[in-house]
DOSEDREN-141862 format. One line per field, with one value per residue: residue number from 0; residue in three letters; chain; x, y, z of N, C-alpha, C in turn. Coordinates in nm, 2 decimals. Layout:
BEGIN
i: NUM,...
aa: ALA,...
ch: A,...
n_px: X,...
n_py: Y,...
n_pz: Z,...
ca_px: X,...
ca_py: Y,...
ca_pz: Z,...
c_px: X,...
c_py: Y,...
c_pz: Z,...
END
This chain:
BEGIN
i: 0,1,2,3,4,5,6,7,8,9,10,11,12,13,14,15,16,17,18,19,20,21,22,23,24,25,26,27,28,29,30,31,32,33,34,35,36,37,38,39,40,41,42,43,44,45,46,47,48,49,50,51,52,53,54,55,56,57,58,59,60,61,62,63,64,65,66,67,68,69,70,71,72,73,74,75,76,77,78,79,80,81,82,83,84,85,86,87,88,89,90,91,92,93,94,95,96,97,98,99,100,101,102,103,104,105,106,107,108,109,110,111,112,113,114,115,116,117,118,119,120,121,122,123,124,125,126,127,128,129,130,131,132,133,134,135,136,137,138,139,140,141,142,143,144,145,146,147,148,149,150,151,152,153,154,155,156,157,158,159,160,161,162,163,164,165,166,167,168,169,170,171,172,173,174,175,176,177,178,179,180,181,182,183,184,185,186,187,188,189,190,191,192,193,194,195,196,197,198,199,200,201,202,203,204,205,206,207,208,209,210,211,212,213,214,215,216,217,218,219,220,221,222,223,224,225,226,227,228,229,230,231,232,233,234,235,236,237,238,239,240,241,242,243,244,245,246,247,248,249,250,251,252,253,254,255,256,257,258,259,260,261,262,263,264,265,266,267,268,269,270,271,272,273,274,275,276
aa: MET,SER,MET,ILE,SER,ALA,SER,ALA,PRO,ASN,GLY,ASP,GLY,VAL,LEU,ASP,TRP,PHE,ALA,GLU,TRP,ARG,TRP,ARG,GLU,PRO,MET,LEU,THR,ALA,PHE,ALA,ILE,LEU,MET,ALA,VAL,ALA,MET,LEU,PRO,THR,LEU,LEU,ALA,ILE,LEU,ILE,ASP,ALA,ARG,THR,PHE,ASN,GLY,ILE,ASN,VAL,TRP,ILE,LYS,PRO,LEU,LYS,PHE,GLU,ALA,SER,LEU,ALA,ILE,PHE,PHE,ALA,THR,LEU,GLY,TRP,PHE,TRP,GLY,TYR,LEU,ASP,ALA,GLU,VAL,ARG,ALA,ARG,LYS,SER,VAL,ARG,VAL,ALA,LEU,LEU,LEU,ILE,CYS,GLY,SER,GLY,PHE,PHE,GLU,VAL,ALA,TYR,ILE,ALA,PHE,ARG,ALA,ALA,LEU,ALA,GLU,ALA,SER,HIS,PHE,ASN,ASN,SER,THR,ARG,LEU,THR,GLU,ALA,LEU,TYR,GLY,LEU,MET,GLY,VAL,GLY,ILE,LEU,ILE,GLN,VAL,SER,LEU,ALA,ALA,TRP,ALA,GLY,VAL,LEU,ILE,LEU,ARG,SER,ARG,GLU,SER,GLY,ILE,SER,PRO,THR,LEU,ARG,PHE,SER,ILE,GLY,MET,GLY,LEU,VAL,ALA,GLY,THR,VAL,LEU,GLY,GLY,VAL,THR,GLY,ALA,PHE,MET,SER,ALA,GLN,THR,GLY,HIS,TRP,VAL,GLY,GLY,VAL,ALA,ASN,ASP,ALA,THR,GLY,MET,PHE,PHE,PHE,GLY,TRP,SER,ARG,THR,GLY,GLY,ASP,LEU,ARG,VAL,ALA,HIS,PHE,VAL,GLY,LEU,HIS,ALA,MET,GLN,GLY,ILE,PRO,ILE,ILE,GLY,TYR,LEU,VAL,ARG,ASN,VAL,PRO,ALA,GLY,ARG,THR,VAL,VAL,TRP,ALA,SER,LEU,VAL,ILE,TRP,THR,ALA,ALA,THR,ILE,PHE,PHE,PHE,ILE,GLN,ALA,LEU,GLN,GLY,ARG,PRO,LEU,LEU,THR,LEU
ch: A,A,A,A,A,A,A,A,A,A,A,A,A,A,A,A,A,A,A,A,A,A,A,A,A,A,A,A,A,A,A,A,A,A,A,A,A,A,A,A,A,A,A,A,A,A,A,A,A,A,A,A,A,A,A,A,A,A,A,A,A,A,A,A,A,A,A,A,A,A,A,A,A,A,A,A,A,A,A,A,A,A,A,A,A,A,A,A,A,A,A,A,A,A,A,A,A,A,A,A,A,A,A,A,A,A,A,A,A,A,A,A,A,A,A,A,A,A,A,A,A,A,A,A,A,A,A,A,A,A,A,A,A,A,A,A,A,A,A,A,A,A,A,A,A,A,A,A,A,A,A,A,A,A,A,A,A,A,A,A,A,A,A,A,A,A,A,A,A,A,A,A,A,A,A,A,A,A,A,A,A,A,A,A,A,A,A,A,A,A,A,A,A,A,A,A,A,A,A,A,A,A,A,A,A,A,A,A,A,A,A,A,A,A,A,A,A,A,A,A,A,A,A,A,A,A,A,A,A,A,A,A,A,A,A,A,A,A,A,A,A,A,A,A,A,A,A,A,A,A,A,A,A,A,A,A,A,A,A,A,A,A,A,A,A,A,A,A,A,A,A,A,A,A,A,A,A
n_px: -0.67,-0.72,-0.61,-0.66,-0.86,-1.13,-1.39,-1.64,-1.50,-1.47,-1.61,-1.70,-1.89,-2.07,-1.96,-1.69,-1.63,-1.67,-1.46,-1.23,-1.27,-1.24,-0.97,-0.84,-0.83,-0.83,-0.89,-1.04,-1.25,-1.35,-1.44,-1.64,-1.82,-1.88,-2.02,-2.24,-2.35,-2.40,-2.63,-2.84,-2.91,-2.97,-3.19,-3.37,-3.38,-3.52,-3.77,-3.85,-3.81,-3.97,-3.91,-3.85,-3.66,-3.61,-3.85,-3.83,-3.76,-3.53,-3.32,-3.29,-3.09,-2.84,-2.87,-2.86,-2.61,-2.45,-2.51,-2.42,-2.14,-2.08,-2.10,-1.91,-1.67,-1.67,-1.65,-1.39,-1.24,-1.25,-1.14,-0.89,-0.73,-0.63,-0.41,-0.05,0.15,0.38,0.32,0.09,0.21,0.35,0.44,0.32,0.09,-0.05,-0.09,-0.26,-0.48,-0.56,-0.63,-0.84,-1.04,-1.05,-1.14,-1.39,-1.52,-1.54,-1.71,-1.96,-2.01,-2.03,-2.26,-2.45,-2.45,-2.54,-2.79,-2.91,-2.95,-3.14,-3.05,-2.89,-2.64,-2.50,-2.43,-2.45,-2.38,-2.41,-2.28,-1.94,-1.81,-1.98,-1.95,-1.67,-1.66,-1.82,-1.67,-1.44,-1.56,-1.59,-1.33,-1.26,-1.42,-1.31,-1.05,-1.12,-1.22,-1.01,-0.80,-0.92,-0.91,-0.63,-0.58,-0.70,-0.53,-0.29,-0.38,-0.43,-0.16,-0.07,0.09,-0.01,-0.10,-0.36,-0.60,-0.81,-0.70,-0.89,-1.08,-0.91,-0.85,-1.12,-1.17,-0.97,-1.01,-1.28,-1.27,-1.11,-1.28,-1.51,-1.42,-1.35,-1.59,-1.79,-1.65,-1.63,-1.89,-1.99,-1.83,-1.91,-2.18,-2.14,-2.06,-2.28,-2.58,-2.76,-2.89,-3.10,-3.25,-3.46,-3.81,-3.97,-3.81,-3.74,-3.73,-3.97,-4.15,-4.00,-3.83,-3.87,-3.67,-3.41,-3.48,-3.47,-3.56,-3.88,-4.00,-3.84,-3.49,-3.23,-2.92,-2.80,-2.85,-2.68,-2.44,-2.46,-2.48,-2.24,-2.05,-2.09,-1.98,-1.77,-1.85,-2.02,-1.88,-1.66,-1.84,-1.94,-1.71,-1.64,-1.84,-1.78,-1.52,-1.40,-1.44,-1.34,-1.36,-1.37,-1.25,-1.30,-1.57,-1.57,-1.45,-1.65,-1.86,-1.76,-1.76,-2.04,-2.13,-2.01,-2.14,-2.40,-2.38,-2.31,-2.55,-2.75,-2.65,-2.67,-2.94,-3.04,-2.94,-3.10,-3.32,-3.50,-3.67,-3.55,-3.75,-4.11,-4.30
n_py: -0.96,-1.15,-1.08,-1.25,-1.41,-1.64,-1.59,-1.38,-1.19,-1.27,-1.11,-0.79,-0.85,-0.75,-0.50,-0.55,-0.72,-0.55,-0.37,-0.53,-0.58,-0.32,-0.29,-0.47,-0.37,-0.06,0.15,0.02,-0.06,0.18,0.28,0.11,0.16,0.43,0.39,0.26,0.45,0.65,0.54,0.64,0.92,0.87,0.71,0.89,1.07,0.91,0.91,1.18,1.26,1.21,1.15,0.93,0.68,0.45,0.34,0.31,0.47,0.73,0.72,0.46,0.30,0.42,0.36,0.07,0.03,0.15,-0.02,-0.26,-0.20,-0.14,-0.40,-0.53,-0.40,-0.43,-0.71,-0.75,-0.60,-0.74,-0.99,-0.91,-0.92,-1.17,-1.18,-1.21,-1.04,-0.90,-0.87,-0.70,-0.47,-0.38,-0.12,-0.13,-0.27,-0.08,0.11,-0.02,-0.04,0.23,0.26,0.09,0.20,0.46,0.40,0.30,0.51,0.69,0.55,0.53,0.80,0.90,0.75,0.84,1.11,1.10,1.00,1.21,1.38,1.24,1.06,0.79,0.60,0.37,0.21,0.44,0.60,0.84,1.07,1.18,1.24,1.11,0.85,0.81,0.85,0.64,0.43,0.47,0.42,0.15,0.06,0.13,-0.06,-0.29,-0.26,-0.29,-0.56,-0.71,-0.65,-0.77,-1.04,-1.06,-1.03,-1.26,-1.46,-1.40,-1.45,-1.73,-1.81,-1.73,-1.74,-1.70,-1.81,-1.96,-1.98,-2.21,-2.45,-2.51,-2.30,-2.09,-2.16,-2.15,-1.87,-1.76,-1.89,-1.81,-1.53,-1.53,-1.68,-1.52,-1.29,-1.38,-1.50,-1.30,-1.10,-1.18,-1.21,-0.96,-0.80,-0.89,-0.81,-0.53,-0.48,-0.49,-0.33,-0.29,-0.45,-0.62,-0.89,-0.95,-0.93,-0.67,-0.37,-0.23,-0.14,-0.14,-0.34,-0.53,-0.76,-0.72,-0.47,-0.58,-0.55,-0.72,-0.85,-0.97,-1.04,-1.12,-1.22,-1.14,-1.01,-0.93,-1.11,-1.34,-1.21,-1.10,-1.34,-1.47,-1.28,-1.27,-1.50,-1.43,-1.39,-1.61,-1.86,-1.84,-1.84,-2.10,-2.23,-2.16,-2.28,-2.55,-2.56,-2.72,-2.97,-3.30,-3.35,-3.11,-2.94,-3.07,-3.03,-2.75,-2.74,-2.87,-2.69,-2.47,-2.57,-2.61,-2.35,-2.22,-2.36,-2.28,-2.00,-2.00,-2.13,-1.94,-1.74,-1.84,-1.88,-1.62,-1.53,-1.67,-1.53,-1.58,-1.52,-1.50,-1.54,-1.53,-1.44
n_pz: 2.30,2.02,1.70,1.49,1.54,1.48,1.52,1.68,1.94,2.30,2.59,2.57,2.39,2.12,2.08,2.15,1.94,1.72,1.77,1.73,1.45,1.35,1.42,1.26,0.99,0.97,0.77,0.56,0.72,0.81,0.56,0.50,0.70,0.64,0.39,0.48,0.65,0.46,0.35,0.49,0.43,0.16,0.17,0.29,0.08,-0.10,0.01,-0.02,-0.28,-0.56,-0.83,-1.10,-1.27,-1.53,-1.44,-1.16,-0.84,-0.85,-0.66,-0.58,-0.70,-0.62,-0.35,-0.35,-0.43,-0.23,-0.02,-0.11,-0.14,0.12,0.24,0.09,0.15,0.44,0.45,0.33,0.50,0.74,0.66,0.60,0.82,0.83,0.68,0.66,0.91,0.82,0.55,0.55,0.63,0.43,0.19,-0.06,-0.01,0.14,-0.05,-0.22,-0.06,-0.06,-0.33,-0.35,-0.19,-0.29,-0.55,-0.49,-0.36,-0.57,-0.75,-0.61,-0.58,-0.84,-0.92,-0.76,-0.84,-1.10,-1.04,-0.91,-1.13,-1.26,-1.45,-1.64,-1.49,-1.55,-1.86,-2.00,-2.27,-2.40,-2.44,-2.52,-2.28,-2.07,-2.16,-2.12,-1.84,-1.75,-1.84,-1.68,-1.43,-1.45,-1.46,-1.20,-1.06,-1.15,-1.03,-0.76,-0.73,-0.83,-0.66,-0.44,-0.51,-0.51,-0.24,-0.16,-0.26,-0.12,0.14,0.12,0.11,0.35,0.67,0.92,1.24,1.44,1.30,1.14,0.89,0.69,0.71,0.64,0.38,0.26,0.28,0.12,-0.13,-0.17,-0.21,-0.44,-0.62,-0.62,-0.74,-1.00,-1.09,-1.05,-1.18,-1.45,-1.53,-1.48,-1.65,-1.90,-1.89,-1.87,-2.13,-2.28,-2.40,-2.20,-1.90,-1.93,-2.10,-2.33,-2.25,-2.05,-2.07,-1.82,-1.47,-1.33,-1.29,-1.18,-0.93,-0.58,-0.43,-0.54,-0.80,-1.03,-1.34,-1.40,-1.63,-1.83,-1.92,-1.69,-1.65,-1.42,-1.21,-1.23,-1.20,-0.94,-0.78,-0.84,-0.75,-0.48,-0.38,-0.25,0.02,0.08,0.04,0.24,0.46,0.46,0.49,0.75,0.89,0.87,0.97,1.16,1.09,0.98,0.70,0.60,0.41,0.17,0.16,0.12,-0.13,-0.28,-0.25,-0.39,-0.65,-0.69,-0.64,-0.86,-1.08,-1.03,-1.07,-1.35,-1.45,-1.40,-1.55,-1.81,-1.82,-1.81,-2.06,-2.23,-2.21,-2.00,-1.69,-1.35,-1.15,-1.18,-1.01
ca_px: -0.77,-0.65,-0.66,-0.69,-0.98,-1.22,-1.53,-1.64,-1.42,-1.55,-1.58,-1.79,-1.98,-2.07,-1.86,-1.56,-1.61,-1.64,-1.32,-1.14,-1.30,-1.18,-0.82,-0.79,-0.79,-0.91,-0.93,-1.15,-1.37,-1.41,-1.52,-1.77,-1.92,-1.91,-2.12,-2.36,-2.41,-2.45,-2.76,-2.95,-2.97,-3.03,-3.33,-3.44,-3.40,-3.62,-3.90,-3.89,-3.78,-4.05,-3.87,-3.81,-3.57,-3.63,-3.96,-3.82,-3.71,-3.39,-3.23,-3.28,-2.96,-2.74,-2.89,-2.82,-2.46,-2.40,-2.53,-2.32,-2.00,-2.06,-2.08,-1.78,-1.56,-1.67,-1.59,-1.25,-1.18,-1.24,-1.05,-0.75,-0.66,-0.57,-0.28,0.07,0.18,0.48,0.25,0.00,0.29,0.42,0.39,0.24,-0.05,-0.12,-0.13,-0.37,-0.59,-0.61,-0.69,-0.97,-1.13,-1.07,-1.24,-1.53,-1.58,-1.58,-1.82,-2.09,-2.03,-2.08,-2.40,-2.54,-2.45,-2.63,-2.93,-2.96,-2.99,-3.24,-2.99,-2.83,-2.49,-2.45,-2.47,-2.47,-2.28,-2.48,-2.18,-1.80,-1.79,-2.05,-1.89,-1.55,-1.69,-1.88,-1.55,-1.37,-1.62,-1.56,-1.19,-1.26,-1.47,-1.21,-0.95,-1.17,-1.23,-0.87,-0.72,-0.98,-0.85,-0.49,-0.58,-0.73,-0.41,-0.20,-0.44,-0.39,-0.01,-0.04,0.15,-0.06,-0.16,-0.49,-0.71,-0.81,-0.66,-1.02,-1.13,-0.82,-0.87,-1.24,-1.16,-0.89,-1.08,-1.40,-1.23,-1.07,-1.40,-1.61,-1.36,-1.36,-1.74,-1.85,-1.59,-1.66,-2.03,-2.00,-1.77,-2.00,-2.30,-2.11,-2.03,-2.40,-2.65,-2.84,-2.89,-3.22,-3.25,-3.60,-3.90,-3.99,-3.68,-3.73,-3.73,-4.09,-4.21,-3.89,-3.84,-3.86,-3.53,-3.32,-3.52,-3.44,-3.67,-3.98,-4.07,-3.73,-3.37,-3.16,-2.78,-2.76,-2.87,-2.55,-2.33,-2.49,-2.45,-2.11,-1.97,-2.12,-1.90,-1.67,-1.91,-2.08,-1.78,-1.61,-1.94,-1.95,-1.58,-1.64,-1.94,-1.72,-1.38,-1.34,-1.49,-1.22,-1.37,-1.42,-1.18,-1.37,-1.70,-1.55,-1.43,-1.78,-1.94,-1.71,-1.82,-2.19,-2.15,-1.98,-2.23,-2.52,-2.36,-2.33,-2.69,-2.83,-2.61,-2.74,-3.09,-3.06,-2.91,-3.21,-3.44,-3.59,-3.65,-3.53,-3.88,-4.21,-4.39
ca_py: -1.00,-1.20,-1.02,-1.36,-1.49,-1.68,-1.55,-1.26,-1.21,-1.27,-0.98,-0.69,-0.89,-0.68,-0.39,-0.61,-0.77,-0.43,-0.31,-0.61,-0.56,-0.20,-0.29,-0.56,-0.28,0.06,0.22,-0.06,-0.07,0.32,0.30,0.03,0.24,0.55,0.35,0.22,0.58,0.72,0.49,0.71,1.03,0.82,0.66,1.02,1.12,0.82,0.95,1.32,1.28,1.12,1.13,0.79,0.64,0.31,0.28,0.31,0.59,0.76,0.70,0.32,0.25,0.46,0.28,-0.06,0.02,0.18,-0.14,-0.36,-0.16,-0.16,-0.53,-0.57,-0.34,-0.49,-0.84,-0.74,-0.55,-0.85,-1.09,-0.85,-0.96,-1.30,-1.16,-1.20,-0.90,-0.82,-0.83,-0.58,-0.35,-0.34,0.01,-0.16,-0.31,0.04,0.18,-0.10,0.00,0.36,0.24,0.02,0.29,0.57,0.37,0.27,0.65,0.75,0.47,0.57,0.95,0.91,0.69,0.94,1.24,1.07,0.99,1.36,1.44,1.15,1.00,0.67,0.60,0.26,0.20,0.57,0.64,0.95,1.17,1.13,1.25,1.01,0.73,0.81,0.83,0.50,0.34,0.49,0.35,0.01,0.04,0.13,-0.18,-0.39,-0.25,-0.35,-0.71,-0.77,-0.64,-0.87,-1.16,-1.06,-1.05,-1.40,-1.54,-1.37,-1.53,-1.87,-1.83,-1.67,-1.83,-1.66,-1.91,-1.92,-2.00,-2.34,-2.45,-2.51,-2.16,-2.01,-2.20,-2.10,-1.73,-1.73,-1.93,-1.73,-1.40,-1.55,-1.72,-1.40,-1.21,-1.44,-1.52,-1.17,-1.01,-1.23,-1.18,-0.81,-0.75,-0.92,-0.72,-0.39,-0.46,-0.48,-0.20,-0.30,-0.58,-0.70,-0.98,-0.97,-0.88,-0.53,-0.30,-0.13,-0.22,-0.11,-0.46,-0.62,-0.81,-0.61,-0.42,-0.61,-0.51,-0.82,-0.87,-1.08,-1.07,-1.16,-1.24,-1.03,-1.05,-0.89,-1.22,-1.42,-1.13,-1.10,-1.48,-1.49,-1.18,-1.30,-1.61,-1.37,-1.41,-1.74,-1.97,-1.83,-1.88,-2.24,-2.28,-2.13,-2.38,-2.68,-2.54,-2.82,-3.10,-3.36,-3.34,-2.97,-2.88,-3.12,-2.96,-2.62,-2.77,-2.91,-2.57,-2.39,-2.63,-2.58,-2.20,-2.19,-2.41,-2.19,-1.88,-2.04,-2.16,-1.82,-1.66,-1.90,-1.86,-1.48,-1.51,-1.73,-1.44,-1.63,-1.46,-1.59,-1.56,-1.45,-1.40
ca_pz: 2.20,1.91,1.57,1.40,1.60,1.37,1.56,1.77,2.07,2.43,2.67,2.56,2.29,1.99,2.09,2.14,1.81,1.64,1.80,1.66,1.32,1.32,1.43,1.16,0.88,0.99,0.64,0.50,0.82,0.80,0.44,0.51,0.79,0.55,0.30,0.56,0.70,0.34,0.31,0.56,0.35,0.05,0.21,0.30,-0.06,-0.17,0.07,-0.05,-0.42,-0.63,-0.96,-1.14,-1.38,-1.56,-1.37,-1.01,-0.78,-0.90,-0.56,-0.55,-0.75,-0.52,-0.22,-0.36,-0.44,-0.10,0.06,-0.18,-0.11,0.27,0.26,0.03,0.24,0.56,0.43,0.30,0.62,0.84,0.61,0.60,0.95,0.81,0.61,0.75,0.96,0.74,0.43,0.58,0.66,0.29,0.13,-0.18,0.03,0.18,-0.17,-0.27,0.02,-0.11,-0.46,-0.33,-0.12,-0.38,-0.66,-0.44,-0.35,-0.71,-0.80,-0.55,-0.60,-0.97,-0.94,-0.69,-0.92,-1.21,-0.99,-0.88,-1.26,-1.31,-1.57,-1.62,-1.47,-1.62,-2.00,-2.05,-2.37,-2.48,-2.49,-2.50,-2.14,-2.00,-2.20,-2.05,-1.70,-1.73,-1.85,-1.56,-1.32,-1.47,-1.42,-1.06,-1.01,-1.17,-0.93,-0.63,-0.73,-0.86,-0.54,-0.35,-0.55,-0.47,-0.10,-0.14,-0.28,0.00,0.25,0.10,0.13,0.48,0.77,1.05,1.31,1.50,1.20,1.09,0.75,0.62,0.71,0.56,0.24,0.22,0.27,0.01,-0.25,-0.19,-0.27,-0.58,-0.69,-0.63,-0.84,-1.12,-1.13,-1.05,-1.28,-1.59,-1.56,-1.48,-1.77,-2.01,-1.88,-1.90,-2.27,-2.35,-2.40,-2.08,-1.83,-1.96,-2.21,-2.36,-2.15,-2.04,-2.03,-1.70,-1.33,-1.26,-1.26,-1.12,-0.80,-0.47,-0.39,-0.64,-0.94,-1.13,-1.43,-1.39,-1.76,-1.93,-1.86,-1.63,-1.63,-1.28,-1.12,-1.23,-1.14,-0.80,-0.72,-0.86,-0.67,-0.34,-0.34,-0.15,0.15,0.09,0.05,0.37,0.57,0.46,0.55,0.89,0.95,0.87,0.99,1.25,1.03,0.91,0.56,0.58,0.28,0.06,0.16,0.06,-0.28,-0.34,-0.25,-0.49,-0.78,-0.68,-0.66,-1.00,-1.16,-1.01,-1.15,-1.49,-1.48,-1.39,-1.66,-1.93,-1.80,-1.85,-2.20,-2.29,-2.19,-1.89,-1.57,-1.23,-1.08,-1.24,-0.91
c_px: -0.69,-0.70,-0.70,-0.80,-1.08,-1.36,-1.52,-1.58,-1.51,-1.53,-1.70,-1.89,-1.96,-1.97,-1.72,-1.53,-1.59,-1.51,-1.22,-1.15,-1.23,-1.02,-0.76,-0.75,-0.88,-0.97,-1.05,-1.28,-1.44,-1.49,-1.65,-1.87,-1.96,-2.03,-2.25,-2.43,-2.47,-2.59,-2.87,-3.00,-3.02,-3.17,-3.42,-3.48,-3.52,-3.77,-3.94,-3.87,-3.87,-4.02,-3.83,-3.73,-3.58,-3.75,-3.95,-3.76,-3.57,-3.29,-3.21,-3.14,-2.85,-2.75,-2.84,-2.67,-2.39,-2.41,-2.42,-2.18,-1.98,-2.03,-1.95,-1.66,-1.55,-1.61,-1.44,-1.18,-1.15,-1.14,-0.90,-0.67,-0.60,-0.44,-0.16,0.10,0.27,0.42,0.16,0.08,0.36,0.35,0.29,0.09,-0.12,-0.17,-0.25,-0.50,-0.66,-0.68,-0.83,-1.07,-1.16,-1.16,-1.37,-1.60,-1.63,-1.70,-1.95,-2.12,-2.08,-2.22,-2.49,-2.56,-2.55,-2.78,-2.99,-3.00,-3.09,-3.19,-2.92,-2.68,-2.43,-2.51,-2.50,-2.35,-2.33,-2.38,-2.04,-1.76,-1.85,-1.99,-1.75,-1.57,-1.74,-1.76,-1.46,-1.42,-1.60,-1.42,-1.19,-1.30,-1.37,-1.09,-0.99,-1.17,-1.10,-0.79,-0.79,-0.92,-0.71,-0.48,-0.61,-0.61,-0.31,-0.25,-0.41,-0.24,0.03,0.01,0.10,-0.12,-0.29,-0.61,-0.71,-0.77,-0.79,-1.08,-1.04,-0.84,-1.01,-1.24,-1.09,-0.95,-1.22,-1.37,-1.19,-1.19,-1.48,-1.56,-1.37,-1.51,-1.80,-1.79,-1.62,-1.80,-2.06,-1.94,-1.85,-2.12,-2.26,-2.09,-2.16,-2.46,-2.75,-2.83,-3.00,-3.19,-3.39,-3.68,-3.91,-3.86,-3.69,-3.76,-3.86,-4.16,-4.11,-3.92,-3.81,-3.71,-3.43,-3.35,-3.50,-3.57,-3.75,-4.04,-3.96,-3.60,-3.31,-3.02,-2.73,-2.77,-2.74,-2.43,-2.34,-2.45,-2.30,-2.02,-1.98,-2.06,-1.79,-1.72,-1.95,-1.99,-1.71,-1.71,-1.95,-1.82,-1.58,-1.73,-1.86,-1.57,-1.31,-1.38,-1.37,-1.23,-1.41,-1.37,-1.26,-1.51,-1.68,-1.54,-1.57,-1.87,-1.89,-1.76,-1.96,-2.22,-2.11,-2.09,-2.37,-2.51,-2.37,-2.47,-2.77,-2.79,-2.67,-2.88,-3.12,-3.04,-3.02,-3.33,-3.54,-3.57,-3.61,-3.66,-3.98,-4.32,-4.38
c_py: -1.03,-1.14,-1.13,-1.45,-1.51,-1.64,-1.44,-1.28,-1.22,-1.13,-0.90,-0.73,-0.82,-0.57,-0.44,-0.67,-0.65,-0.37,-0.40,-0.59,-0.43,-0.21,-0.38,-0.46,-0.16,0.13,0.14,-0.05,0.08,0.34,0.22,0.10,0.37,0.51,0.32,0.35,0.66,0.67,0.57,0.83,0.98,0.77,0.78,1.07,1.05,0.88,1.09,1.35,1.18,1.09,0.98,0.79,0.49,0.25,0.28,0.45,0.61,0.73,0.55,0.27,0.29,0.38,0.14,-0.07,0.06,0.05,-0.25,-0.33,-0.17,-0.30,-0.58,-0.52,-0.40,-0.63,-0.83,-0.69,-0.66,-0.96,-1.03,-0.90,-1.10,-1.30,-1.16,-1.05,-0.83,-0.79,-0.71,-0.46,-0.30,-0.21,-0.03,-0.20,-0.18,0.11,0.11,-0.06,0.14,0.35,0.18,0.12,0.41,0.53,0.34,0.41,0.70,0.68,0.52,0.72,0.97,0.87,0.79,1.07,1.21,1.06,1.13,1.42,1.35,1.09,0.87,0.68,0.48,0.26,0.34,0.62,0.75,1.05,1.11,1.13,1.13,0.87,0.70,0.78,0.69,0.40,0.35,0.43,0.20,-0.02,0.04,0.00,-0.30,-0.39,-0.31,-0.50,-0.77,-0.76,-0.74,-1.01,-1.18,-1.09,-1.20,-1.49,-1.52,-1.45,-1.68,-1.90,-1.78,-1.79,-1.79,-1.79,-1.87,-1.93,-2.14,-2.35,-2.44,-2.37,-2.07,-2.04,-2.15,-1.95,-1.70,-1.76,-1.85,-1.59,-1.42,-1.59,-1.61,-1.32,-1.26,-1.45,-1.39,-1.08,-1.05,-1.18,-1.03,-0.75,-0.77,-0.83,-0.58,-0.37,-0.46,-0.34,-0.19,-0.44,-0.67,-0.77,-1.02,-0.91,-0.73,-0.46,-0.20,-0.21,-0.19,-0.24,-0.57,-0.66,-0.70,-0.60,-0.45,-0.56,-0.60,-0.85,-0.99,-1.11,-1.12,-1.19,-1.12,-1.07,-1.02,-1.02,-1.31,-1.34,-1.12,-1.23,-1.49,-1.41,-1.22,-1.44,-1.56,-1.39,-1.55,-1.85,-1.96,-1.87,-2.03,-2.29,-2.26,-2.24,-2.52,-2.67,-2.66,-2.96,-3.17,-3.34,-3.20,-2.91,-2.94,-3.06,-2.82,-2.64,-2.79,-2.78,-2.48,-2.44,-2.59,-2.43,-2.16,-2.24,-2.33,-2.06,-1.90,-2.05,-2.03,-1.72,-1.71,-1.87,-1.71,-1.46,-1.57,-1.64,-1.49,-1.57,-1.55,-1.63,-1.48,-1.40,-1.25
c_pz: 2.07,1.78,1.47,1.45,1.48,1.40,1.65,1.91,2.19,2.50,2.66,2.44,2.16,1.98,2.08,2.00,1.70,1.65,1.73,1.51,1.27,1.33,1.32,1.03,0.89,0.87,0.57,0.59,0.81,0.68,0.44,0.59,0.71,0.46,0.37,0.61,0.58,0.30,0.38,0.48,0.22,0.07,0.23,0.16,-0.13,-0.12,0.02,-0.20,-0.49,-0.78,-0.98,-1.26,-1.40,-1.48,-1.22,-0.97,-0.82,-0.80,-0.52,-0.59,-0.65,-0.39,-0.23,-0.37,-0.31,-0.01,0.01,-0.13,0.04,0.30,0.20,0.12,0.38,0.56,0.41,0.43,0.72,0.79,0.61,0.71,0.94,0.72,0.71,0.78,0.87,0.60,0.45,0.60,0.54,0.25,0.02,-0.13,0.08,0.06,-0.23,-0.19,-0.03,-0.24,-0.45,-0.28,-0.22,-0.50,-0.61,-0.41,-0.47,-0.76,-0.75,-0.57,-0.74,-0.99,-0.87,-0.77,-1.03,-1.16,-0.96,-1.01,-1.32,-1.44,-1.53,-1.59,-1.55,-1.77,-2.06,-2.14,-2.46,-2.52,-2.47,-2.35,-2.06,-2.03,-2.12,-1.90,-1.67,-1.74,-1.73,-1.44,-1.33,-1.43,-1.26,-1.00,-1.03,-1.08,-0.80,-0.63,-0.75,-0.73,-0.43,-0.38,-0.50,-0.33,-0.07,-0.16,-0.17,0.12,0.24,0.13,0.28,0.58,0.91,1.12,1.38,1.42,1.15,0.94,0.65,0.60,0.62,0.40,0.18,0.20,0.13,-0.13,-0.28,-0.25,-0.41,-0.67,-0.71,-0.74,-0.99,-1.17,-1.15,-1.16,-1.42,-1.62,-1.56,-1.61,-1.89,-2.01,-1.91,-2.06,-2.35,-2.35,-2.27,-2.02,-1.86,-2.10,-2.25,-2.25,-2.15,-1.99,-1.94,-1.58,-1.27,-1.22,-1.21,-0.98,-0.69,-0.44,-0.50,-0.78,-1.05,-1.21,-1.39,-1.52,-1.87,-1.85,-1.80,-1.59,-1.49,-1.18,-1.11,-1.16,-0.99,-0.72,-0.73,-0.77,-0.52,-0.30,-0.25,0.00,0.18,0.11,0.19,0.48,0.58,0.52,0.70,0.95,0.96,0.90,1.07,1.20,0.95,0.75,0.52,0.45,0.16,0.05,0.09,-0.09,-0.35,-0.35,-0.36,-0.63,-0.79,-0.71,-0.80,-1.10,-1.15,-1.08,-1.30,-1.53,-1.49,-1.51,-1.80,-1.93,-1.85,-2.00,-2.28,-2.28,-2.09,-1.76,-1.45,-1.17,-1.16,-1.14,-0.87
END
């Protein structure tokens, strides 16, 4: 079974695919599974704990971040297999993996801790301690996305065979673009007093699950779109991996994705919601 297969291996179907995914990078895969499993008790907490914060159940935010990190670590775990074998074996790369997983664990643990107290985890500067912990969480997120971009650069420089140049390019550029777009919008949002711009400053009337404001601007929209270039651009690259003009399609997708992120960012700054429905 090739570790650098661009699609699910043949044989045992889903189980065979999962085995390859776990082999590509066991630590990242294990953390992705941990986050997915953590969603189960969080869902149970939503059912039995009726307390609210900002107009929604206190456990909604931990659930969203668990889902987000599960996707992030699953993505990074699969893409890790496209790094050169000698690069994956480096001690610095192993340390980077520990930093990524450690920062992710702290982020979710802190959000869940604040949820248990029905207090804000983000934009909480009520005391010096909460301000410091909020800042530490921000450092952890910066570590995660920065190392994702680093992995993207290494993939672009990789010499591993068995993957089309177009797909390699889309994966590397997707990780870099997601870091830049998601990082810039996230950093700007973190420097504010909240993610709302005008409208009602709570999530009670927000969009289903995401909670994005329907009465005013919401900086989370641009952050979400920008960050998920990490998945979107590689998916496009996979679809056109054997097309002669595939690399051009990936470049065009990068431009469109960047333009969309900027559009949603400006829209939020103007106090306009993504949707009013």
